[in-house]
C-alpha angles and dihedrals in degrees: 000000000000114000123245090252092050089056102042109005123239093290093054091045095054094043089059098038096049104032114022134065104201126079112250107255097237092054091052092047091054092044092051092048091052103038109021112110105257125237090237087066096053092094088064090059092044091053090047089065089067090064094054118104091216138025108205116211111237117202114206115210115212123173111198133196128166090325123183100267096226092049092047092053091048091050093051093043090052086061095045089052094056116133088221107069102191101094141115122211111212111193126184115192107208096214097291114194115267093238094053093082091226097115093050091052092050093048090051094053093045088056098046099044122040090200090069117084123183133192117194111211115213095211131040109249100166127244102307094052091044092049090053090051089053090045090056088064094054118118099166126101087234132042126207123196122226134171119231097247103037130092137229125224109247090247096046097105092039091060091045092052091046090052092048091053093047093046108042094179096048117135102176132026125184134179141197118271141193133193136253113230122222087270093049096256118145112244146147100041119202106212103193135200127229115286110310117186097202093048088050089057091049095049140339102287092173097052110121127043102016127164126188137190104255093224089058092053090047090050093055094042099250122260120359120229113228092049097079114155091030099038091124091052090052090047092052093049093050090051096044093057089060097047131080110234094250090061091063109083128191120204108203096213128102099245102152130061113204110204122228113222129166091256097042129102086223088075103022118029089199095053093097112027090175089063091063092049089051091049092051090048092048094054094040090054090049091053092050094047092052098039092239110165125232139066119267116226135174110268111261094224109022121066110229096012128107142217129205111229119207121258119182138195108221140278098053114227117253114260121203109211108204119197121181113202147162115201113301097122086173086072102030097050095055088046093054093040092052090052093049097043101040111026111104094186103096107193106077141111128207123222119188116202105204113204101197105310113183106170116111092224090056094048091049090050091051090053092053097048093046088061087057093055104269114137121222121208118186131211116172097187126107114295113281112161093195094052093046093054094042089053092052095046089059088058095043120113096195126101085219128050126210114196106202132177118231090236095064124111119192119237104168113062090206094048093119094047088052095050098039090050089065099032095058092057111107097235096044124094120175124011122201136196139223110260127197133196113239088257089063095252116131117264101173127021093160130292127284116202114235093016121137141036092295091050096225109100138319143181119268123236096007108185097019114152122245095253098047121099097198132228109339088346092293093139091056110038132081109254147158114259132180091236144000131199121275090226086091122007132154119198137156112263089230091059092045091054093042091064093038095251125261119350108251091203084072099061099169118357132052095359089120092050093047091047092052092048093050090049089050091048088053088063104266130123120233116219133202119198125192091200094075102072132179143153119255123199090199108241093317092157095060099050128214126348092209100097117109093248094048093048090051090049092048092052091049092050091045092053092048090054090049094050091051101041106013102135094043091052089067095043109048105177090207093059133056121253085219090065126081128263090202098058119015117251095003121120114281115236102227105011116235093227097090126227106249087233092061111038091164088082094060112122091354097116 
């Protein structure tokens, strides 16, 4: 496979990586040619059905109204050409005009294929009403949603059925999708992660292709009128709130092709303004129903996306900000000054953990800040980041702990409101921030497990420019992540103590990753928010890690992390197996979601 540089040169590569969210078309073409399951292999999947002990009927819901005739036929034919034959197509025509040709097409297909059932509505009720009319026809145990001009991959229903059989309690299944250009070319793939609550609040993660247990849709009353344009988003949210997380399954294959048309939000986000209002209403209703705090706003950078703004009941909980340091007043003073001058959250204390400072300037600075209420704890032993923080947490008065590097400078005045808002929620563990290099290139957009040359963990979107939102907005939306950097973490003291704090056998590297993973294992969700921003001077006080001793220490810590978390490091649930572990959010070559025909590749890369 040609490299990125071979295709576009270094300039083209960095322009995409650091400024654009969509995959360049040529890269995706090459990737599909190399890794898409080939038509010649479809008989294998068809024969596999014979070994199944059940063949669940999947009813496909398709509301139709004055559809482009060619697109409608292609949509229906993509269902008729499914490798998995046990399906029912439920079409509701929403009073299409007689001269549109739609009704003739539907009557024809109903006659030639007994699996296709059509109801012709006499009045136009819009998409929610039409979808409910189609839903009334459903006889399958599961229901898949499909738009009238999109297409399914030939293996779409096979993978849904396979997932249903393997997960008997499943209530919702969703897949990856891409788009069909105006010329019918596949483009703009959305490689999704496993279910992610915060991403679902930011935009419709489930979207296409989604498949629901029919009894669940019946229980919630189907589609709600008044949410047209985002009726599927509203439906998904009302189902998700009734499902345990393990009953929501993600299939990491592109099984749905969303067609771009001039009047579609797939090609123009501003094509249907009412759809965005419906989406905002859908999520706002979800928050109210589930007593989730915060105020939902339109995202400041991404059209159609949302952000959850903090709302607090007073008084604010006390936060203990813990800063380990050794000399380097040139870093520590700007850090402290930025907290004092910018932070709008009022209820905090600062604890400095001094690890053997000897410079007169540093000692004089300590004397001054102590008079202003900052506490100084001293530990003269060899540097051990984990031990220093553990020591300070024991002395902390706050119900929340903020671990902060001494080379951080605050940018967002409400950074602490943003992080505390999430950290004080009962199911949340560690909360991380968005960190920038002083040159305004991104340093930390969250952590991806397995990323980097050492294959342990790495920062996402390193080098991204200030105005870029990243692949599918992932550099700019609140989201759950497996881990966040220890340069700035907020966590409840109770949670910190529950997992016994940082592991002191990891004195420098990977202690933050290990801590996050232990918090996650304890049942909490770790959150990264892009709305708490700060500059990070990247461990400037410790110097280089290129000495022999430091390299040896790094390798030892890396191996300890691998021994403890090895399998998880290759299967980050907050990242797609179709995306690279060499460069974040680039195409994986090969993908780590294995072709069913070659299971030997599973977890290999």
